N, CA, C and O atoms as a Tinker XYZ file with bonds, in Angstrom:
   252  protein
     1  N     27.892000  -11.895000  -42.474000    73     2
     2  CA    26.948000  -10.888000  -42.672000    64     1     3
     3  C     27.212000   -9.761000  -41.679000    63     2     4     5
     4  O     27.282000   -9.995000  -40.473000    81     3
     5  N     27.358000   -8.539000  -42.189000    73     3     6
     6  CA    27.659000   -7.377000  -41.369000    64     5     7
     7  C     26.408000   -6.896000  -40.645000    63     6     8     9
     8  O     25.289000   -6.975000  -41.150000    81     7
     9  N     26.652000   -6.391000  -39.431000    73     7    10
    10  CA    25.539000   -5.835000  -38.655000    64     9    11
    11  C     25.260000   -4.392000  -39.134000    63    10    12    13
    12  O     26.141000   -3.686000  -39.625000    81    11
    13  N     24.022000   -4.013000  -38.968000    73    11    14
    14  CA    23.688000   -2.652000  -39.287000    64    13    15
    15  C     24.240000   -1.726000  -38.197000    63    14    16    17
    16  O     24.330000   -2.120000  -37.035000    81    15
    17  N     24.596000   -0.539000  -38.558000    73    15    18
    18  CA    25.099000    0.434000  -37.597000    64    17    19
    19  C     23.917000    0.957000  -36.774000    63    18    20    21
    20  O     22.915000    1.430000  -37.310000    81    19
    21  N     24.074000    0.856000  -35.477000    73    19    22
    22  CA    23.058000    1.266000  -34.533000    64    21    23
    23  C     23.043000    2.797000  -34.429000    63    22    24    25
    24  O     24.076000    3.399000  -34.139000    81    23
    25  N     21.953000    3.397000  -34.649000    73    23    26
    26  CA    21.759000    4.828000  -34.511000    64    25    27
    27  C     20.967000    5.153000  -33.241000    63    26    28    29
    28  O     19.787000    4.825000  -33.118000    81    27
    29  N     21.640000    5.794000  -32.327000    73    27    30
    30  CA    20.959000    6.123000  -31.043000    64    29    31
    31  C     20.181000    7.429000  -31.325000    63    30    32    33
    32  O     20.741000    8.444000  -31.739000    81    31
    33  N     18.864000    7.342000  -31.078000    73    31    34
    34  CA    17.975000    8.500000  -31.413000    64    33    35
    35  C     17.544000    9.314000  -30.216000    63    34    36    37
    36  O     16.855000   10.324000  -30.358000    81    35
    37  N     17.952000    8.871000  -29.018000    73    35    38
    38  CA    17.554000    9.606000  -27.798000    64    37    39
    39  C     18.747000    9.632000  -26.811000    63    38    40    41
    40  O     19.594000    8.739000  -26.827000    81    39
    41  N     18.791000   10.653000  -25.971000    73    39    42
    42  CA    19.844000   10.720000  -25.012000    64    41    43
    43  C     19.806000    9.508000  -24.026000    63    42    44    45
    44  O     18.745000    8.957000  -23.734000    81    43
    45  N     20.965000    9.138000  -23.549000    73    43    46
    46  CA    21.006000    7.969000  -22.587000    64    45    47
    47  C     22.184000    8.169000  -21.672000    63    46    48    49
    48  O     23.111000    8.927000  -21.956000    81    47
    49  N     22.116000    7.463000  -20.561000    73    47    50
    50  CA    23.154000    7.423000  -19.576000    64    49    51
    51  C     23.322000    5.993000  -19.065000    63    50    52    53
    52  O     22.349000    5.369000  -18.643000    81    51
    53  N     24.488000    5.495000  -19.100000    73    51    54
    54  CA    24.773000    4.164000  -18.471000    64    53    55
    55  C     25.460000    4.447000  -17.110000    63    54    56    57
    56  O     26.420000    5.211000  -17.015000    81    55
    57  N     24.922000    3.797000  -16.085000    73    55    58
    58  CA    25.452000    4.033000  -14.708000    64    57    59
    59  C     25.771000    2.639000  -14.137000    63    58    60    61
    60  O     24.934000    1.737000  -14.155000    81    59
    61  N     26.972000    2.495000  -13.644000    73    59    62
    62  CA    27.368000    1.268000  -12.938000    64    61    63
    63  C     27.525000    1.562000  -11.446000    63    62    64    65
    64  O     28.043000    2.608000  -11.057000    81    63
    65  N     27.065000    0.614000  -10.613000    73    63    66
    66  CA    27.141000    0.790000   -9.186000    64    65    67
    67  C     27.834000   -0.423000   -8.593000    63    66    68    69
    68  O     27.409000   -1.560000   -8.800000    81    67
    69  N     28.919000   -0.165000   -7.845000    73    67    70
    70  CA    29.724000   -1.251000   -7.248000    64    69    71
    71  C     29.656000   -1.074000   -5.766000    63    70    72    73
    72  O     29.804000    0.034000   -5.250000    81    71
    73  N     29.427000   -2.188000   -5.066000    73    71    74
    74  CA    29.445000   -2.116000   -3.605000    64    73    75
    75  C     29.170000   -3.542000   -3.003000    63    74    76    77
    76  O     28.824000   -4.497000   -3.699000    81    75
    77  N     29.348000   -3.591000   -1.713000    73    75    78
    78  CA    29.092000   -4.851000   -0.989000    64    77    79
    79  C     27.616000   -5.161000   -0.871000    63    78    80    81
    80  O     26.775000   -4.281000   -1.052000    81    79
    81  N     27.297000   -6.411000   -0.567000    73    79    82
    82  CA    25.927000   -6.845000   -0.396000    64    81    83
    83  C     25.267000   -5.996000    0.692000    63    82    84    85
    84  O     25.896000   -5.693000    1.706000    81    83
    85  N     24.037000   -5.622000    0.494000    73    83    86
    86  CA    23.258000   -4.882000    1.498000    64    85    87
    87  C     23.834000   -3.533000    1.855000    63    86    88    89
    88  O     23.752000   -3.113000    3.009000    81    87
    89  N     24.406000   -2.858000    0.907000    73    87    90
    90  CA    24.935000   -1.506000    1.138000    64    89    91
    91  C     24.209000   -0.452000    0.352000    63    90    92    93
    92  O     24.695000    0.675000    0.261000    81    91
    93  N     23.064000   -0.766000   -0.225000    73    91    94
    94  CA    22.172000    0.253000   -0.833000    64    93    95
    95  C     22.321000    0.514000   -2.331000    63    94    96    97
    96  O     21.883000    1.550000   -2.832000    81    95
    97  N     22.927000   -0.408000   -3.027000    73    95    98
    98  CA    23.122000   -0.172000   -4.487000    64    97    99
    99  C     21.755000   -0.102000   -5.182000    63    98   100   101
   100  O     21.509000    0.812000   -5.969000    81    99
   101  N     20.855000   -1.076000   -4.892000    73    99   102
   102  CA    19.565000   -1.096000   -5.494000    64   101   103
   103  C     18.719000    0.095000   -5.084000    63   102   104   105
   104  O     18.011000    0.687000   -5.899000    81   103
   105  N     18.808000    0.442000   -3.769000    73   103   106
   106  CA    18.037000    1.576000   -3.277000    64   105   107
   107  C     18.502000    2.883000   -3.956000    63   106   108   109
   108  O     17.699000    3.760000   -4.274000    81   107
   109  N     19.816000    2.975000   -4.163000    73   107   110
   110  CA    20.377000    4.171000   -4.857000    64   109   111
   111  C     19.862000    4.204000   -6.256000    63   110   112   113
   112  O     19.443000    5.262000   -6.726000    81   111
   113  N     19.874000    3.085000   -6.952000    73   111   114
   114  CA    19.363000    3.054000   -8.336000    64   113   115
   115  C     17.870000    3.463000   -8.419000    63   114   116   117
   116  O     17.458000    4.179000   -9.332000    81   115
   117  N     17.096000    2.996000   -7.461000    73   115   118
   118  CA    15.683000    3.406000   -7.450000    64   117   119
   119  C     15.526000    4.833000   -7.185000    63   118   120   121
   120  O     14.678000    5.466000   -7.814000    81   119
   121  N     16.312000    5.432000   -6.259000    73   119   122
   122  CA    16.304000    6.821000   -5.968000    64   121   123
   123  C     16.707000    7.656000   -7.212000    63   122   124   125
   124  O     16.112000    8.697000   -7.489000    81   123
   125  N     17.696000    7.190000   -7.927000    73   123   126
   126  CA    18.050000    7.887000   -9.160000    64   125   127
   127  C     16.905000    7.949000  -10.164000    63   126   128   129
   128  O     16.606000    8.995000  -10.741000    81   127
   129  N     16.259000    6.761000  -10.357000    73   127   130
   130  CA    15.152000    6.759000  -11.297000    64   129   131
   131  C     13.973000    7.605000  -10.823000    63   130   132   133
   132  O     13.227000    8.136000  -11.645000    81   131
   133  N     13.794000    7.740000   -9.487000    73   131   134
   134  CA    12.708000    8.544000   -9.012000    64   133   135
   135  C     12.975000   10.042000   -9.289000    63   134   136   137
   136  O     12.095000   10.770000   -9.749000    81   135
   137  N     14.214000   10.473000   -8.994000    73   135   138
   138  CA    14.537000   11.892000   -9.274000    64   137   139
   139  C     14.478000   12.164000  -10.760000    63   138   140   141
   140  O     13.947000   13.199000  -11.163000    81   139
   141  N     15.007000   11.267000  -11.606000    73   139   142
   142  CA    15.002000   11.505000  -12.999000    64   141   143
   143  C     13.499000   11.563000  -13.543000    63   142   144   145
   144  O     13.202000   12.355000  -14.437000    81   143
   145  N     12.628000   10.756000  -13.010000    73   143   146
   146  CA    11.273000   10.712000  -13.503000    64   145   147
   147  C     10.555000   11.995000  -13.082000    63   146   148   149
   148  O      9.602000   12.384000  -13.756000    81   147
   149  N     10.951000   12.655000  -12.031000    73   147   150
   150  CA    10.243000   13.934000  -11.655000    64   149   151
   151  C     10.719000   15.022000  -12.656000    63   150   152   153
   152  O      9.957000   15.943000  -12.948000    81   151
   153  N     11.940000   14.935000  -13.176000    73   151   154
   154  CA    12.440000   15.946000  -14.094000    64   153   155
   155  C     12.052000   15.712000  -15.553000    63   154   156   157
   156  O     11.984000   16.643000  -16.356000    81   155
   157  N     11.799000   14.432000  -15.873000    73   155   158
   158  CA    11.500000   14.070000  -17.229000    64   157   159
   159  C     10.363000   13.009000  -17.283000    63   158   160   161
   160  O     10.585000   11.856000  -16.911000    81   159
   161  N      9.193000   13.385000  -17.729000    73   159   162
   162  CA     8.041000   12.494000  -17.707000    64   161   163
   163  C      8.249000   11.228000  -18.552000    63   162   164   165
   164  O      7.537000   10.243000  -18.360000    81   163
   165  N      9.209000   11.240000  -19.480000    73   163   166
   166  CA     9.497000   10.030000  -20.258000    64   165   167
   167  C     10.228000    8.970000  -19.515000    63   166   168   169
   168  O     10.236000    7.819000  -19.950000    81   167
   169  N     10.876000    9.313000  -18.358000    73   167   170
   170  CA    11.623000    8.368000  -17.592000    64   169   171
   171  C     10.648000    7.693000  -16.635000    63   170   172   173
   172  O      9.863000    8.354000  -15.955000    81   171
   173  N     10.710000    6.394000  -16.598000    73   171   174
   174  CA     9.830000    5.609000  -15.767000    64   173   175
   175  C     10.495000    5.246000  -14.461000    63   174   176   177
   176  O     11.580000    4.664000  -14.452000    81   175
   177  N      9.839000    5.592000  -13.331000    73   175   178
   178  CA    10.326000    5.241000  -12.018000    64   177   179
   179  C     10.283000    3.770000  -11.834000    63   178   180   181
   180  O      9.294000    3.147000  -12.219000    81   179
   181  N     11.315000    3.152000  -11.255000    73   179   182
   182  CA    11.349000    1.745000  -10.952000    64   181   183
   183  C     11.606000    1.549000   -9.478000    63   182   184   185
   184  O     12.624000    1.999000   -8.952000    81   183
   185  N     10.682000    0.876000   -8.809000    73   183   186
   186  CA    10.869000    0.585000   -7.412000    64   185   187
   187  C     12.017000   -0.380000   -7.237000    63   186   188   189
   188  O     12.379000   -1.110000   -8.160000    81   187
   189  N     12.592000   -0.377000   -6.038000    73   187   190
   190  CA    13.761000   -1.252000   -5.800000    64   189   191
   191  C     13.506000   -2.717000   -5.975000    63   190   192   193
   192  O     14.415000   -3.470000   -6.325000    81   191
   193  N     12.274000   -3.142000   -5.735000    73   191   194
   194  CA    11.963000   -4.572000   -5.844000    64   193   195
   195  C     11.728000   -5.027000   -7.267000    63   194   196   197
   196  O     11.510000   -6.219000   -7.487000    81   195
   197  N     11.764000   -4.119000   -8.262000    73   195   198
   198  CA    11.595000   -4.461000   -9.640000    64   197   199
   199  C     12.946000   -4.315000  -10.431000    63   198   200   201
   200  O     12.987000   -4.573000  -11.634000    81   199
   201  N     13.977000   -3.922000   -9.773000    73   199   202
   202  CA    15.204000   -3.682000  -10.491000    64   201   203
   203  C     16.068000   -4.926000  -10.707000    63   202   204   205
   204  O     16.655000   -5.098000  -11.775000    81   203
   205  N     16.144000   -5.791000   -9.693000    73   203   206
   206  CA    16.986000   -6.981000   -9.806000    64   205   207
   207  C     16.275000   -8.070000  -10.583000    63   206   208   209
   208  O     15.262000   -8.603000  -10.130000    81   207
   209  N     16.797000   -8.397000  -11.740000    73   207   210
   210  CA    16.086000   -9.372000  -12.631000    64   209   211
   211  C     16.776000  -10.696000  -12.719000    63   210   212   213
   212  O     16.178000  -11.647000  -13.223000    81   211
   213  N     18.002000  -10.822000  -12.258000    73   211   214
   214  CA    18.756000  -12.066000  -12.464000    64   213   215
   215  C     18.070000  -13.171000  -11.595000    63   214   216   217
   216  O     17.739000  -12.932000  -10.434000    81   215
   217  N     17.873000  -14.343000  -12.163000    73   215   218
   218  CA    17.261000  -15.443000  -11.427000    64   217   219
   219  C     17.976000  -15.777000  -10.074000    63   218   220   221
   220  O     17.331000  -16.125000   -9.085000    81   219
   221  N     19.309000  -15.660000  -10.076000    73   219   222
   222  CA    20.044000  -15.981000   -8.861000    64   221   223
   223  C     19.744000  -14.944000   -7.747000    63   222   224   225
   224  O     19.705000  -15.279000   -6.564000    81   223
   225  N     19.539000  -13.707000   -8.156000    73   223   226
   226  CA    19.187000  -12.685000   -7.178000    64   225   227
   227  C     17.764000  -12.903000   -6.616000    63   226   228   229
   228  O     17.537000  -12.752000   -5.416000    81   227
   229  N     16.840000  -13.248000   -7.471000    73   227   230
   230  CA    15.456000  -13.505000   -7.042000    64   229   231
   231  C     15.414000  -14.740000   -6.134000    63   230   232   233
   232  O     14.750000  -14.731000   -5.098000    81   231
   233  N     16.109000  -15.775000   -6.521000    73   231   234
   234  CA    16.084000  -17.059000   -5.803000    64   233   235
   235  C     16.697000  -16.946000   -4.383000    63   234   236   237
   236  O     16.157000  -17.468000   -3.408000    81   235
   237  N     17.818000  -16.258000   -4.315000    73   235   238
   238  CA    18.564000  -16.102000   -3.057000    64   237   239
   239  C     18.122000  -14.904000   -2.242000    63   238   240   241
   240  O     18.526000  -14.740000   -1.091000    81   239
   241  N     17.266000  -14.045000   -2.861000    73   239   242
   242  CA    16.849000  -12.852000   -2.113000    64   241   243
   243  C     17.928000  -11.764000   -2.089000    63   242   244   245
   244  O     17.933000  -10.893000   -1.220000    81   243
   245  N     18.827000  -11.835000   -3.051000    73   243   246
   246  CA    19.879000  -10.842000   -3.131000    64   245   247
   247  C     19.304000   -9.604000   -3.862000    63   246   248   249
   248  O     18.640000   -9.730000   -4.890000    81   247
   249  N     19.569000   -8.448000   -3.322000    73   247   250
   250  CA    19.071000   -7.201000   -4.008000    64   249   251
   251  C     20.258000   -6.326000   -4.338000    63   250   252
   252  O     20.091000   -5.247000   -4.907000    81   251
């Protein structure tokens, strides 16, 4: 069964952040969402403690 073609109806940006543990990757991501939310009310600000969703990160306190 073939998949339907996905039609993207709004602008988007994918950002990848690479770095060592405790070097500010999550803080940088939170700062980016804060700046974007000031410029576009449709963008929702996400605090740094809500960004990491992986169970391993939550369990071990990795951010």
